[in-house]
N, C-alpha and C positions, 0 to 999 in steps of 0.2 A: 504494500500500500504506500509506503514511504517512497519507493522507486517510482510508482505511478504519479504521485504528487509532484515529485521533482521533475519528471518528464513533462507534465502538463505546465508546470511553472516555467520551464525552459521555453516551451512553445509560445506561451503567452508573452514572455520577455522578448523573444525574437519578433513577434507580431507587433509589440509596442515599439520596438526599435525601428522596424520597417515603416510603421505608420508615422512615427516622428520624423524620419528622414523624408517621407513623402510630403508631410505638412511643411517642412522647411523648404523643400523644392517649390511647392506651390506658393508659399509666402514670397520667396525670392522672385518668382515669375510675376506674381501680382504686383509687387513693388516696382519691378521693371516696367510692367505694362502701365501702371499709373504714372510713372516718370515719363514714359514715351507719350502718353496722352496729354500730360501737362506740357511737355515740350512742343507738341503739335499745336495745342491751343495757343501757346505763346508765339509760335511761328506764324500763326494766321492772323495775329493782331495787325491792324493798320499801323504803319510806322510813318508818320508824317515827315520825318527827317530824311526819308529816302525819296528822292525826286523821281517821278515818272518820266520816261523819255518823250512822252507826248506833250 
C-alpha cells in the first residue's frame, strides 16, 4: 500500500510539474502577445510631426 501511494504521488508530482511548465509557457506567450498588441496600437497613432509627402 505504501508503494502504491508513493507511485501515485510521483505521478501527481510529474503532472503538476508539467502543468506548471505549460502555464509558464502560456503566460510568456500572452505577455508577448499583449506587448505586440500594445506596440501595434502605438504604431497606428497619428504622429503629426511626420510630414506627409502630399
